[in-house]
Biopython code that builds the backbone (N, CA, C, O; Angstrom):
import numpy as np
from Bio.PDB.StructureBuilder import StructureBuilder

atoms = [
    (1, "MET", "N", (-4.256, 17.347, 20.837)),
    (1, "MET", "CA", (-5.331, 18.330, 20.818)),
    (1, "MET", "C", (-6.483, 17.781, 19.993)),
    (1, "MET", "O", (-6.281, 17.220, 18.917)),
    (2, "TYR", "N", (-7.707, 17.953, 20.517)),
    (2, "TYR", "CA", (-8.891, 17.561, 19.773)),
    (2, "TYR", "C", (-10.042, 18.486, 20.134)),
    (2, "TYR", "O", (-9.971, 19.243, 21.101)),
    (3, "ALA", "N", (-11.105, 18.410, 19.337)),
    (3, "ALA", "CA", (-12.285, 19.233, 19.577)),
    (3, "ALA", "C", (-13.531, 18.450, 19.177)),
    (3, "ALA", "O", (-13.480, 17.555, 18.334)),
    (4, "ILE", "N", (-14.642, 18.807, 19.801)),
    (4, "ILE", "CA", (-15.939, 18.277, 19.408)),
    (4, "ILE", "C", (-16.645, 19.397, 18.643)),
    (4, "ILE", "O", (-16.894, 20.471, 19.189)),
    (5, "VAL", "N", (-16.962, 19.136, 17.378)),
    (5, "VAL", "CA", (-17.518, 20.152, 16.492)),
    (5, "VAL", "C", (-18.848, 19.647, 15.938)),
    (5, "VAL", "O", (-18.994, 18.462, 15.636)),
    (6, "GLN", "N", (-19.812, 20.553, 15.807)),
    (6, "GLN", "CA", (-21.090, 20.192, 15.205)),
    (6, "GLN", "C", (-21.007, 20.469, 13.705)),
    (6, "GLN", "O", (-20.902, 21.620, 13.280)),
    (7, "ILE", "N", (-21.057, 19.393, 12.906)),
    (7, "ILE", "CA", (-20.994, 19.492, 11.450)),
    (7, "ILE", "C", (-22.281, 18.909, 10.888)),
    (7, "ILE", "O", (-22.568, 17.727, 11.080)),
    (8, "ASN", "N", (-23.055, 19.733, 10.196)),
    (8, "ASN", "CA", (-24.347, 19.313, 9.643)),
    (8, "ASN", "C", (-25.267, 18.702, 10.703)),
    (8, "ASN", "O", (-25.998, 17.753, 10.418)),
    (9, "GLY", "N", (-25.235, 19.238, 11.916)),
    (9, "GLY", "CA", (-26.100, 18.751, 12.980)),
    (9, "GLY", "C", (-25.596, 17.519, 13.694)),
    (9, "GLY", "O", (-26.287, 17.001, 14.571)),
    (10, "ILE", "N", (-24.411, 17.029, 13.350)),
    (10, "ILE", "CA", (-23.844, 15.835, 13.978)),
    (10, "ILE", "C", (-22.591, 16.224, 14.741)),
    (10, "ILE", "O", (-21.709, 16.887, 14.195)),
    (11, "GLN", "N", (-22.506, 15.814, 16.007)),
    (11, "GLN", "CA", (-21.326, 16.105, 16.815)),
    (11, "GLN", "C", (-20.206, 15.157, 16.416)),
    (11, "GLN", "O", (-20.375, 13.938, 16.432)),
    (12, "THR", "N", (-19.055, 15.730, 16.055)),
    (12, "THR", "CA", (-17.941, 14.954, 15.528)),
    (12, "THR", "C", (-16.662, 15.324, 16.256)),
    (12, "THR", "O", (-16.385, 16.504, 16.469)),
    (13, "LYS", "N", (-15.880, 14.323, 16.640)),
    (13, "LYS", "CA", (-14.574, 14.560, 17.248)),
    (13, "LYS", "C", (-13.557, 14.765, 16.134)),
    (13, "LYS", "O", (-13.417, 13.913, 15.257)),
    (14, "VAL", "N", (-12.842, 15.897, 16.163)),
    (14, "VAL", "CA", (-11.866, 16.206, 15.125)),
    (14, "VAL", "C", (-10.502, 16.436, 15.760)),
    (14, "VAL", "O", (-10.392, 16.959, 16.869)),
    (15, "MET", "N", (-9.470, 16.032, 15.033)),
    (15, "MET", "CA", (-8.087, 16.239, 15.438)),
    (15, "MET", "C", (-7.336, 16.788, 14.229)),
    (15, "MET", "O", (-7.691, 16.463, 13.096)),
    (16, "PRO", "N", (-6.309, 17.612, 14.437)),
    (16, "PRO", "CA", (-5.558, 18.148, 13.295)),
    (16, "PRO", "C", (-4.960, 17.033, 12.432)),
    (16, "PRO", "O", (-4.536, 16.000, 12.949)),
    (17, "ASP", "N", (-4.929, 17.249, 11.122)),
    (17, "ASP", "CA", (-4.398, 16.316, 10.118)),
    (17, "ASP", "C", (-5.161, 14.997, 10.073)),
    (17, "ASP", "O", (-4.597, 13.971, 9.693)),
    (18, "GLU", "N", (-6.435, 15.013, 10.457)),
    (18, "GLU", "CA", (-7.268, 13.821, 10.415)),
    (18, "GLU", "C", (-8.216, 13.928, 9.225)),
    (18, "GLU", "O", (-8.682, 15.019, 8.895)),
    (19, "THR", "N", (-8.501, 12.801, 8.584)),
    (19, "THR", "CA", (-9.442, 12.754, 7.475)),
    (19, "THR", "C", (-10.750, 12.154, 7.981)),
    (19, "THR", "O", (-10.763, 11.088, 8.597)),
    (20, "LEU", "N", (-11.861, 12.864, 7.709)),
    (20, "LEU", "CA", (-13.173, 12.442, 8.190)),
    (20, "LEU", "C", (-14.145, 12.315, 7.041)),
    (20, "LEU", "O", (-13.986, 12.949, 5.998)),
    (21, "GLU", "N", (-15.162, 11.484, 7.244)),
    (21, "GLU", "CA", (-16.260, 11.373, 6.306)),
    (21, "GLU", "C", (-17.507, 11.882, 7.013)),
    (21, "GLU", "O", (-17.916, 11.331, 8.035)),
    (22, "VAL", "N", (-18.110, 12.936, 6.467)),
    (22, "VAL", "CA", (-19.269, 13.580, 7.076)),
    (22, "VAL", "C", (-20.383, 13.652, 6.044)),
    (22, "VAL", "O", (-20.132, 13.475, 4.852)),
    (23, "PRO", "N", (-21.632, 13.916, 6.494)),
    (23, "PRO", "CA", (-22.711, 14.095, 5.516)),
    (23, "PRO", "C", (-22.383, 15.217, 4.537)),
    (23, "PRO", "O", (-21.603, 16.116, 4.851)),
    (24, "ARG", "N", (-22.974, 15.160, 3.367)),
    (24, "ARG", "CA", (-22.667, 16.047, 2.252)),
    (24, "ARG", "C", (-22.614, 17.525, 2.651)),
    (24, "ARG", "O", (-23.533, 18.035, 3.292)),
    (25, "LEU", "N", (-21.531, 18.204, 2.266)),
    (25, "LEU", "CA", (-21.337, 19.634, 2.480)),
    (25, "LEU", "C", (-21.281, 20.332, 1.129)),
    (25, "LEU", "O", (-20.955, 19.711, 0.117)),
    (26, "LYS", "N", (-21.598, 21.617, 1.114)),
    (26, "LYS", "CA", (-21.510, 22.391, -0.122)),
    (26, "LYS", "C", (-20.063, 22.774, -0.367)),
    (26, "LYS", "O", (-19.308, 23.013, 0.575)),
    (27, "GLY", "N", (-19.683, 22.830, -1.620)),
    (27, "GLY", "CA", (-18.335, 23.241, -1.980)),
    (27, "GLY", "C", (-17.729, 22.308, -3.001)),
    (27, "GLY", "O", (-18.294, 21.271, -3.347)),
    (28, "LYS", "N", (-16.559, 22.706, -3.474)),
    (28, "LYS", "CA", (-15.827, 21.921, -4.455)),
    (28, "LYS", "C", (-14.567, 21.376, -3.803)),
    (28, "LYS", "O", (-14.086, 21.953, -2.828)),
    (29, "PRO", "N", (-14.020, 20.279, -4.316)),
    (29, "PRO", "CA", (-12.759, 19.777, -3.772)),
    (29, "PRO", "C", (-11.676, 20.847, -3.809)),
    (29, "PRO", "O", (-11.480, 21.525, -4.818)),
    (30, "GLY", "N", (-10.976, 20.982, -2.682)),
    (30, "GLY", "CA", (-9.943, 21.997, -2.553)),
    (30, "GLY", "C", (-10.397, 23.222, -1.784)),
    (30, "GLY", "O", (-9.568, 24.035, -1.375)),
    (31, "ASP", "N", (-11.704, 23.372, -1.578)),
    (31, "ASP", "CA", (-12.221, 24.520, -0.831)),
    (31, "ASP", "C", (-11.835, 24.430, 0.642)),
    (31, "ASP", "O", (-11.700, 23.336, 1.192)),
    (32, "LYS", "N", (-11.660, 25.584, 1.272)),
    (32, "LYS", "CA", (-11.379, 25.669, 2.705)),
    (32, "LYS", "C", (-12.702, 25.877, 3.438)),
    (32, "LYS", "O", (-13.503, 26.727, 3.048)),
    (33, "LEU", "N", (-12.930, 25.107, 4.492)),
    (33, "LEU", "CA", (-14.152, 25.197, 5.285)),
    (33, "LEU", "C", (-13.806, 25.637, 6.704)),
    (33, "LEU", "O", (-12.748, 25.288, 7.227)),
    (34, "THR", "N", (-14.696, 26.402, 7.321)),
    (34, "THR", "CA", (-14.519, 26.830, 8.701)),
    (34, "THR", "C", (-15.772, 26.458, 9.485)),
    (34, "THR", "O", (-16.884, 26.807, 9.091)),
    (35, "PHE", "N", (-15.590, 25.755, 10.586)),
    (35, "PHE", "CA", (-16.699, 25.353, 11.443)),
    (35, "PHE", "C", (-16.576, 26.135, 12.751)),
    (35, "PHE", "O", (-15.578, 26.022, 13.461)),
    (36, "ASP", "N", (-17.617, 26.938, 13.062)),
    (36, "ASP", "CA", (-17.560, 27.759, 14.263)),
    (36, "ASP", "C", (-18.414, 27.212, 15.401)),
    (36, "ASP", "O", (-18.458, 27.803, 16.480)),
    (37, "ARG", "N", (-19.087, 26.103, 15.173)),
    (37, "ARG", "CA", (-19.907, 25.500, 16.220)),
    (37, "ARG", "C", (-19.078, 24.480, 17.001)),
    (37, "ARG", "O", (-19.345, 23.279, 16.956)),
    (38, "VAL", "N", (-18.073, 24.977, 17.714)),
    (38, "VAL", "CA", (-17.171, 24.134, 18.501)),
    (38, "VAL", "C", (-17.750, 24.008, 19.902)),
    (38, "VAL", "O", (-18.022, 25.016, 20.554)),
    (39, "MET", "N", (-17.941, 22.774, 20.370)),
    (39, "MET", "CA", (-18.569, 22.534, 21.657)),
    (39, "MET", "C", (-17.555, 22.264, 22.765)),
    (39, "MET", "O", (-17.827, 22.546, 23.931)),
    (40, "LEU", "N", (-16.400, 21.726, 22.418)),
    (40, "LEU", "CA", (-15.394, 21.363, 23.404)),
    (40, "LEU", "C", (-14.028, 21.392, 22.747)),
    (40, "LEU", "O", (-13.874, 20.981, 21.597)),
    (41, "VAL", "N", (-13.029, 21.883, 23.486)),
    (41, "VAL", "CA", (-11.648, 21.860, 23.009)),
    (41, "VAL", "C", (-10.785, 21.293, 24.121)),
    (41, "VAL", "O", (-10.858, 21.741, 25.265)),
    (42, "SER", "N", (-9.964, 20.302, 23.780)),
    (42, "SER", "CA", (-9.046, 19.709, 24.734)),
    (42, "SER", "C", (-7.622, 19.899, 24.234)),
    (42, "SER", "O", (-7.289, 19.511, 23.114)),
    (43, "ASP", "N", (-6.776, 20.505, 25.081)),
    (43, "ASP", "CA", (-5.375, 20.735, 24.749)),
    (43, "ASP", "C", (-4.538, 20.148, 25.874)),
    (43, "ASP", "O", (-4.182, 20.841, 26.826)),
    (44, "GLY", "N", (-4.228, 18.859, 25.753)),
    (44, "GLY", "CA", (-3.490, 18.181, 26.819)),
    (44, "GLY", "C", (-4.381, 17.969, 28.029)),
    (44, "GLY", "O", (-5.391, 17.270, 27.944)),
    (45, "ASP", "N", (-4.009, 18.576, 29.170)),
    (45, "ASP", "CA", (-4.794, 18.432, 30.394)),
    (45, "ASP", "C", (-5.882, 19.488, 30.525)),
    (45, "ASP", "O", (-6.757, 19.363, 31.381)),
    (46, "LYS", "N", (-5.846, 20.524, 29.695)),
    (46, "LYS", "CA", (-6.808, 21.615, 29.779)),
    (46, "LYS", "C", (-7.995, 21.345, 28.859)),
    (46, "LYS", "O", (-7.825, 21.195, 27.649)),
    (47, "ILE", "N", (-9.210, 21.282, 29.440)),
    (47, "ILE", "CA", (-10.422, 21.046, 28.673)),
    (47, "ILE", "C", (-11.335, 22.252, 28.850)),
    (47, "ILE", "O", (-11.605, 22.683, 29.971)),
    (48, "THR", "N", (-11.811, 22.794, 27.719)),
    (48, "THR", "CA", (-12.718, 23.934, 27.735)),
    (48, "THR", "C", (-14.034, 23.503, 27.114)),
    (48, "THR", "O", (-14.068, 22.994, 25.993)),
    (49, "VAL", "N", (-15.132, 23.714, 27.861)),
    (49, "VAL", "CA", (-16.452, 23.295, 27.406)),
    (49, "VAL", "C", (-17.306, 24.529, 27.196)),
    (49, "VAL", "O", (-17.309, 25.436, 28.029)),
    (50, "GLY", "N", (-18.036, 24.570, 26.080)),
    (50, "GLY", "CA", (-18.921, 25.681, 25.774)),
    (50, "GLY", "C", (-20.315, 25.450, 26.305)),
    (50, "GLY", "O", (-20.657, 24.341, 26.714)),
    (51, "GLN", "N", (-21.137, 26.517, 26.298)),
    (51, "GLN", "CA", (-22.507, 26.412, 26.767)),
    (51, "GLN", "C", (-23.442, 27.037, 25.754)),
    (51, "GLN", "O", (-23.835, 28.174, 26.012)),
    (52, "PRO", "N", (-23.848, 26.468, 24.655)),
    (52, "PRO", "CA", (-23.419, 25.169, 24.144)),
    (52, "PRO", "C", (-22.167, 25.256, 23.268)),
    (52, "PRO", "O", (-21.504, 24.243, 23.043)),
    (53, "PHE", "N", (-21.829, 26.476, 22.764)),
    (53, "PHE", "CA", (-20.664, 26.601, 21.888)),
    (53, "PHE", "C", (-19.636, 27.536, 22.503)),
    (53, "PHE", "O", (-19.974, 28.414, 23.296)),
    (54, "LEU", "N", (-18.368, 27.335, 22.125)),
    (54, "LEU", "CA", (-17.285, 28.199, 22.593)),
    (54, "LEU", "C", (-17.203, 29.442, 21.709)),
    (54, "LEU", "O", (-17.072, 29.315, 20.491)),
    (55, "PRO", "N", (-17.276, 30.640, 22.291)),
    (55, "PRO", "CA", (-17.158, 31.842, 21.468)),
    (55, "PRO", "C", (-15.723, 32.016, 20.971)),
    (55, "PRO", "O", (-14.771, 31.910, 21.745)),
    (56, "GLY", "N", (-15.582, 32.280, 19.687)),
    (56, "GLY", "CA", (-14.264, 32.518, 19.108)),
    (56, "GLY", "C", (-13.488, 31.271, 18.726)),
    (56, "GLY", "O", (-12.409, 31.388, 18.146)),
    (57, "ALA", "N", (-13.989, 30.090, 19.025)),
    (57, "ALA", "CA", (-13.281, 28.845, 18.677)),
    (57, "ALA", "C", (-13.733, 28.393, 17.293)),
    (57, "ALA", "O", (-14.920, 28.441, 16.970)),
    (58, "THR", "N", (-12.770, 27.953, 16.477)),
    (58, "THR", "CA", (-13.083, 27.481, 15.130)),
    (58, "THR", "C", (-12.250, 26.246, 14.798)),
    (58, "THR", "O", (-11.187, 26.013, 15.373)),
    (59, "ALA", "N", (-12.756, 25.480, 13.870)),
    (59, "ALA", "CA", (-12.020, 24.359, 13.303)),
    (59, "ALA", "C", (-11.990, 24.577, 11.795)),
    (59, "ALA", "O", (-13.026, 24.851, 11.189)),
    (60, "THR", "N", (-10.825, 24.460, 11.191)),
    (60, "THR", "CA", (-10.705, 24.651, 9.751)),
    (60, "THR", "C", (-10.414, 23.317, 9.090)),
    (60, "THR", "O", (-9.754, 22.451, 9.663)),
    (61, "ALA", "N", (-10.917, 23.169, 7.875)),
    (61, "ALA", "CA", (-10.748, 21.908, 7.150)),
    (61, "ALA", "C", (-10.682, 22.192, 5.661)),
    (61, "ALA", "O", (-11.076, 23.257, 5.187)),
    (62, "GLU", "N", (-10.173, 21.208, 4.940)),
    (62, "GLU", "CA", (-10.101, 21.277, 3.484)),
    (62, "GLU", "C", (-10.996, 20.185, 2.924)),
    (62, "GLU", "O", (-10.923, 19.038, 3.363)),
    (63, "LEU", "N", (-11.842, 20.529, 1.958)),
    (63, "LEU", "CA", (-12.732, 19.570, 1.338)),
    (63, "LEU", "C", (-11.920, 18.727, 0.352)),
    (63, "LEU", "O", (-11.314, 19.262, -0.577)),
    (64, "VAL", "N", (-11.911, 17.420, 0.555)),
    (64, "VAL", "CA", (-11.110, 16.530, -0.283)),
    (64, "VAL", "C", (-11.923, 16.052, -1.485)),
    (64, "VAL", "O", (-11.508, 16.264, -2.624)),
    (65, "ASP", "N", (-13.064, 15.416, -1.258)),
    (65, "ASP", "CA", (-13.911, 14.982, -2.360)),
    (65, "ASP", "C", (-15.303, 14.613, -1.882)),
    (65, "ASP", "O", (-15.560, 14.501, -0.683)),
    (66, "HIS", "N", (-16.201, 14.425, -2.851)),
    (66, "HIS", "CA", (-17.566, 13.979, -2.613)),
    (66, "HIS", "C", (-17.698, 12.562, -3.175)),
    (66, "HIS", "O", (-17.111, 12.233, -4.206)),
    (67, "PHE", "N", (-18.476, 11.732, -2.481)),
    (67, "PHE", "CA", (-18.741, 10.393, -2.993)),
    (67, "PHE", "C", (-20.023, 9.868, -2.372)),
    (67, "PHE", "O", (-20.626, 10.521, -1.520)),
    (68, "ARG", "N", (-20.427, 8.701, -2.797)),
    (68, "ARG", "CA", (-21.635, 8.082, -2.266)),
    (68, "ARG", "C", (-21.254, 6.861, -1.448)),
    (68, "ARG", "O", (-20.328, 6.128, -1.796)),
    (69, "GLY", "N", (-21.979, 6.651, -0.356)),
    (69, "GLY", "CA", (-21.731, 5.514, 0.514)),
    (69, "GLY", "C", (-22.184, 4.215, -0.119)),
    (69, "GLY", "O", (-22.678, 4.191, -1.246)),
    (70, "GLU", "N", (-22.006, 3.133, 0.628)),
    (70, "GLU", "CA", (-22.401, 1.844, 0.082)),
    (70, "GLU", "C", (-23.920, 1.735, 0.007)),
    (70, "GLU", "O", (-24.642, 2.408, 0.744)),
    (71, "LYS", "N", (-24.387, 0.886, -0.886)),
    (71, "LYS", "CA", (-25.815, 0.734, -1.107)),
    (71, "LYS", "C", (-26.444, -0.049, 0.054)),
    (71, "LYS", "O", (-25.963, -1.113, 0.444)),
    (72, "LEU", "N", (-27.523, 0.506, 0.586)),
    (72, "LEU", "CA", (-28.286, -0.173, 1.637)),
    (72, "LEU", "C", (-29.572, -0.700, 1.023)),
    (72, "LEU", "O", (-30.255, 0.015, 0.289)),
    (73, "ARG", "N", (-29.898, -1.938, 1.320)),
    (73, "ARG", "CA", (-31.120, -2.539, 0.796)),
    (73, "ARG", "C", (-32.105, -2.737, 1.941)),
    (73, "ARG", "O", (-31.759, -3.265, 2.998)),
    (74, "ILE", "N", (-33.334, -2.303, 1.709)),
    (74, "ILE", "CA", (-34.401, -2.459, 2.683)),
    (74, "ILE", "C", (-35.435, -3.379, 2.072)),
    (74, "ILE", "O", (-35.968, -3.092, 1.000)),
    (75, "PHE", "N", (-35.725, -4.488, 2.744)),
    (75, "PHE", "CA", (-36.693, -5.451, 2.237)),
    (75, "PHE", "C", (-37.729, -5.703, 3.312)),
    (75, "PHE", "O", (-37.395, -6.112, 4.425)),
    (76, "LYS", "N", (-39.001, -5.455, 2.975)),
    (76, "LYS", "CA", (-40.096, -5.683, 3.908)),
    (76, "LYS", "C", (-40.995, -6.767, 3.336)),
    (76, "LYS", "O", (-41.224, -6.838, 2.128)),
    (77, "PHE", "N", (-41.497, -7.606, 4.227)),
    (77, "PHE", "CA", (-42.471, -8.589, 3.763)),
    (77, "PHE", "C", (-43.335, -9.029, 4.928)),
    (77, "PHE", "O", (-42.949, -8.943, 6.094)),
    (78, "LYS", "N", (-44.529, -9.510, 4.566)),
    (78, "LYS", "CA", (-45.431, -10.099, 5.549)),
    (78, "LYS", "C", (-45.801, -11.476, 5.032)),
    (78, "LYS", "O", (-46.290, -11.617, 3.911)),
    (79, "ARG", "N", (-45.575, -12.461, 5.825)),
    (79, "ARG", "CA", (-45.805, -13.816, 5.351)),
    (79, "ARG", "C", (-47.291, -14.071, 5.092)),
    (79, "ARG", "O", (-48.169, -13.527, 5.762)),
    (80, "ARG", "N", (-47.527, -14.895, 4.121)),
    (80, "ARG", "CA", (-48.866, -15.351, 3.698)),
    (80, "ARG", "C", (-49.766, -14.215, 3.230)),
    (80, "ARG", "O", (-50.979, -14.406, 3.148)),
    (81, "ASN", "N", (-49.225, -13.046, 2.922)),
    (81, "ASN", "CA", (-50.071, -11.941, 2.470)),
    (81, "ASN", "C", (-49.670, -11.428, 1.096)),
    (81, "ASN", "O", (-50.249, -10.452, 0.618)),
    (82, "ASP", "N", (-48.708, -12.047, 0.454)),
    (82, "ASP", "CA", (-48.222, -11.594, -0.847)),
    (82, "ASP", "C", (-47.803, -10.126, -0.793)),
    (82, "ASP", "O", (-48.081, -9.351, -1.709)),
    (83, "TYR", "N", (-47.124, -9.760, 0.306)),
    (83, "TYR", "CA", (-46.673, -8.384, 0.512)),
    (83, "TYR", "C", (-45.153, -8.367, 0.555)),
    (83, "TYR", "O", (-44.542, -8.901, 1.480)),
    (84, "ARG", "N", (-44.552, -7.754, -0.448)),
    (84, "ARG", "CA", (-43.091, -7.625, -0.492)),
    (84, "ARG", "C", (-42.741, -6.262, -1.049)),
    (84, "ARG", "O", (-43.310, -5.833, -2.052)),
    (85, "LYS", "N", (-41.810, -5.580, -0.408)),
    (85, "LYS", "CA", (-41.322, -4.290, -0.907)),
    (85, "LYS", "C", (-39.811, -4.281, -0.795)),
    (85, "LYS", "O", (-39.249, -4.633, 0.243)),
    (86, "ARG", "N", (-39.165, -3.879, -1.862)),
    (86, "ARG", "CA", (-37.712, -3.766, -1.844)),
    (86, "ARG", "C", (-37.343, -2.334, -2.192)),
    (86, "ARG", "O", (-37.729, -1.816, -3.240)),
    (87, "ARG", "N", (-36.595, -1.708, -1.306)),
    (87, "ARG", "CA", (-36.137, -0.342, -1.520)),
    (87, "ARG", "C", (-34.656, -0.291, -1.171)),
    (87, "ARG", "O", (-34.086, -1.267, -0.685)),
    (88, "GLY", "N", (-34.047, 0.854, -1.425)),
    (88, "GLY", "CA", (-32.648, 1.021, -1.078)),
    (88, "GLY", "C", (-32.232, 2.465, -1.256)),
    (88, "GLY", "O", (-32.940, 3.257, -1.878)),
    (89, "HIS", "N", (-31.083, 2.797, -0.708)),
    (89, "HIS", "CA", (-30.555, 4.136, -0.904)),
    (89, "HIS", "C", (-29.053, 4.153, -0.645)),
    (89, "HIS", "O", (-28.487, 3.219, -0.076)),
    (90, "ARG", "N", (-28.428, 5.242, -1.079)),
    (90, "ARG", "CA", (-27.004, 5.468, -0.829)),
    (90, "ARG", "C", (-26.858, 6.882, -0.294)),
    (90, "ARG", "O", (-27.419, 7.820, -0.859)),
    (91, "ASP", "N", (-26.110, 7.045, 0.790)),
    (91, "ASP", "CA", (-25.901, 8.364, 1.371)),
    (91, "ASP", "C", (-24.872, 9.152, 0.571)),
    (91, "ASP", "O", (-23.916, 8.594, 0.031)),
    (92, "GLU", "N", (-25.089, 10.456, 0.507)),
    (92, "GLU", "CA", (-24.120, 11.371, -0.094)),
    (92, "GLU", "C", (-23.135, 11.767, 0.999)),
    (92, "GLU", "O", (-23.547, 12.254, 2.052)),
    (93, "ILE", "N", (-21.842, 11.566, 0.765)),
    (93, "ILE", "CA", (-20.816, 11.763, 1.784)),
    (93, "ILE", "C", (-19.733, 12.695, 1.254)),
    (93, "ILE", "O", (-19.421, 12.696, 0.063)),
    (94, "THR", "N", (-19.168, 13.487, 2.160)),
    (94, "THR", "CA", (-18.062, 14.374, 1.832)),
    (94, "THR", "C", (-16.866, 13.979, 2.695)),
    (94, "THR", "O", (-17.007, 13.759, 3.898)),
    (95, "ARG", "N", (-15.707, 13.892, 2.085)),
    (95, "ARG", "CA", (-14.475, 13.597, 2.826)),
    (95, "ARG", "C", (-13.746, 14.919, 3.050)),
    (95, "ARG", "O", (-13.501, 15.669, 2.105)),
    (96, "ILE", "N", (-13.398, 15.203, 4.321)),
    (96, "ILE", "CA", (-12.679, 16.431, 4.660)),
    (96, "ILE", "C", (-11.399, 16.097, 5.412)),
    (96, "ILE", "O", (-11.305, 15.051, 6.055)),
    (97, "ARG", "N", (-10.414, 16.986, 5.330)),
    (97, "ARG", "CA", (-9.168, 16.854, 6.076)),
    (97, "ARG", "C", (-9.066, 18.063, 6.996)),
    (97, "ARG", "O", (-9.040, 19.204, 6.534)),
    (98, "VAL", "N", (-9.007, 17.806, 8.307)),
    (98, "VAL", "CA", (-8.940, 18.885, 9.296)),
    (98, "VAL", "C", (-7.527, 19.475, 9.258)),
    (98, "VAL", "O", (-6.535, 18.753, 9.355)),
    (99, "THR", "N", (-7.460, 20.793, 9.117)),
    (99, "THR", "CA", (-6.149, 21.459, 9.030)),
    (99, "THR", "C", (-5.757, 22.154, 10.311)),
    (99, "THR", "O", (-4.568, 22.357, 10.557)),
    (100, "GLY", "N", (-6.729, 22.530, 11.145)),
    (100, "GLY", "CA", (-6.365, 23.200, 12.380)),
    (100, "GLY", "C", (-7.533, 23.451, 13.293)),
    (100, "GLY", "O", (-8.687, 23.465, 12.864)),
    (101, "ILE", "N", (-7.220, 23.653, 14.578)),
    (101, "ILE", "CA", (-8.215, 23.975, 15.595)),
    (101, "ILE", "C", (-7.696, 25.187, 16.355)),
    (101, "ILE", "O", (-6.559, 25.194, 16.827)),
    (102, "SER", "N", (-8.530, 26.204, 16.471)),
    (102, "SER", "CA", (-8.118, 27.379, 17.249)),
    (102, "SER", "C", (-9.174, 27.648, 18.311)),
    (102, "SER", "O", (-10.374, 27.616, 18.039)),
    (103, "ALA", "N", (-8.703, 27.914, 19.527)),
    (103, "ALA", "CA", (-9.642, 28.154, 20.638)),
    (103, "ALA", "C", (-9.443, 29.540, 21.207)),
    (103, "ALA", "O", (-10.138, 29.927, 22.147)),
]
sb = StructureBuilder()
sb.init_structure("model")
sb.init_model(0)
sb.init_chain("A")
sb.init_seg("    ")
for serial, (resi, resn, name, xyz) in enumerate(atoms, 1):
    if name == "N":
        sb.init_residue(resn, " ", resi, " ")
    sb.init_atom(name, np.array(xyz, "f"), 0.0, 1.0, " ", f" {name:<3s}", serial, name[0])
structure = sb.get_structure()
């Protein structure tokens, strides 16, 4: 069984007892989360598709922890112009464990 769920505006495939890394969510580690923007649910051979969301379908998850992704470095330059810029950033990420899908 799996489902396609919209989490923070990103469509994500979730399966029960799976650990996912998604963009930062509000909450503390140990909190229970419920996602009601379920777009598709597959249970074996039976597939149910929403238009755009399935009414009454939810995915539940447990917030495991918050962390930051790896550092990305952005370097821009233009040759012979003495133009150099170095920037970087790290994404804020939340790790969740899917506990169940109900359709």
